[in-house]
DRENTI-474309 format. One record per residue (C-alpha): residue in one letter; x, y, z. Coordinates in steps of 0.05 Angstrom, whole numbers, padded with zeros to 5 digits, always signed. Layout:
N
aXYZ
...
This chain:
146
m+00395-00173-00291
t+00354-00131-00235
i+00315-00060-00234
r+00319-00020-00171
c+00257+00001-00140
e+00235+00045-00088
i+00181+00053-00055
v+00178+00113-00009
s+00118+00133+00033
q+00112+00212+00059
d+00141+00189+00133
r+00189+00138+00103
t+00233+00093+00070
v+00188+00028+00055
f+00235-00009+00011
e+00294+00002-00038
g+00323-00062-00060
n+00335-00098-00127
v+00281-00139-00162
d+00262-00182-00218
i+00197-00155-00238
v+00152-00103-00199
i+00076-00112-00207
l+00035-00032-00192
p-00043-00024-00189
g-00043+00036-00224
s-00101+00073-00244
a-00115+00046-00311
g-00096-00026-00294
e-00053-00074-00262
m+00020-00060-00292
g+00077-00114-00297
i+00154-00064-00298
l+00212-00113-00311
p+00290-00079-00329
k+00300-00041-00388
h+00226-00018-00378
a+00205+00037-00425
p+00188+00110-00384
v+00115+00113-00355
l+00089+00164-00306
t+00028+00137-00272
t-00027+00148-00220
l-00036+00084-00176
k-00104+00068-00139
y-00117+00038-00070
g-00070-00037-00082
v-00022-00079-00077
v+00049-00064-00098
k+00085-00144-00116
v+00153-00142-00120
r+00192-00206-00137
r+00271-00218-00135
g+00309-00282-00125
g+00243-00326-00141
k+00216-00296-00075
e+00155-00240-00075
e+00147-00188-00020
l+00076-00152-00020
f+00063-00077+00006
t-00001-00035+00011
v-00013+00034-00028
a-00061+00074-00019
g-00060+00111-00082
g+00003+00159-00111
v+00041+00160-00165
a+00097+00104-00200
e+00151+00142-00249
v+00181+00089-00297
q+00253+00090-00317
p+00299+00033-00354
d+00336+00013-00286
i+00282+00049-00225
v+00209+00049-00194
t+00209+00097-00166
i+00140+00098-00117
l+00106+00156-00086
a+00055+00129-00045
d+00018+00170+00005
a+00006+00117+00054
a+00048+00034+00040
e+00069-00009+00084
n+00094-00082+00082
v+00027-00134+00087
a+00085-00175+00132
e+00072-00117+00188
i+00005-00105+00178
d-00028-00108+00245
v-00087-00134+00231
e-00117-00112+00305
r-00095-00044+00301
a-00136-00038+00220
e-00193-00070+00251
a-00196-00025+00309
a-00180+00044+00246
r-00236+00006+00217
k-00289+00004+00266
r-00275+00084+00299
a-00285+00097+00227
e-00348+00070+00211
e-00382+00096+00275
a-00350+00169+00259
l-00386+00161+00207
a-00455+00122+00225
k-00466+00194+00264
g-00484+00227+00204
i-00442+00252+00145
p-00399+00307+00178
t-00403+00378+00146
d-00336+00396+00131
t-00322+00376+00070
d-00251+00343+00096
a-00271+00331+00167
y-00309+00271+00112
l-00255+00253+00066
a-00207+00237+00126
i-00252+00202+00153
e-00270+00160+00080
a-00197+00161+00073
a-00173+00126+00139
l-00240+00079+00121
r-00201+00071+00064
r-00136+00044+00083
s-00157-00001+00144
n-00209-00040+00089
l-00146-00048+00052
r-00098-00063+00081
l-00145-00121+00121
d-00169-00155+00054
a-00085-00154+00045
a-00071-00190+00107
k-00130-00239+00093
r-00114-00247+00016
y-00048-00272+00025
g-00046-00297+00093
r+00002-00252+00122
g+00000-00193+00165
r+00016-00196+00252
t-00035-00205+00298
r-00014-00182+00374
l-00015-00227+00433
p-00063-00208+00492
g-00029-00159+00536
s+00019-00140+00491
e+00040-00074+00453
s+00057-00035+00409
């Protein structure tokens, strides 16, 4: 028996398929979702969603959002989401460096600008931690562009 899982970010569908279990970074703690789970609506914190099917595990970073659980489907609407295997480590490091430099110049007087910088820093740290922790992600070869 499986449960359908859909992970959607603001600009694309990151994952969709039937899985054995979904593990979510809920705001109140990690949640394991199996087929026929009771309906739940939860907010998500920055973290990693794990989906397992047929003995294989896929990992996705999510930068907040919500998850709706129904007995036959888990729908994750993430503010930002990415497959951990597709993380570009160099790009994430550059984003973290830019955010740290912006904060080092002083806290912007514009609240929206400050929150955008802080969110960029949190996202880049999440991406780098996930790539390091799970030994995945990709690095670009010197001279390559993406």
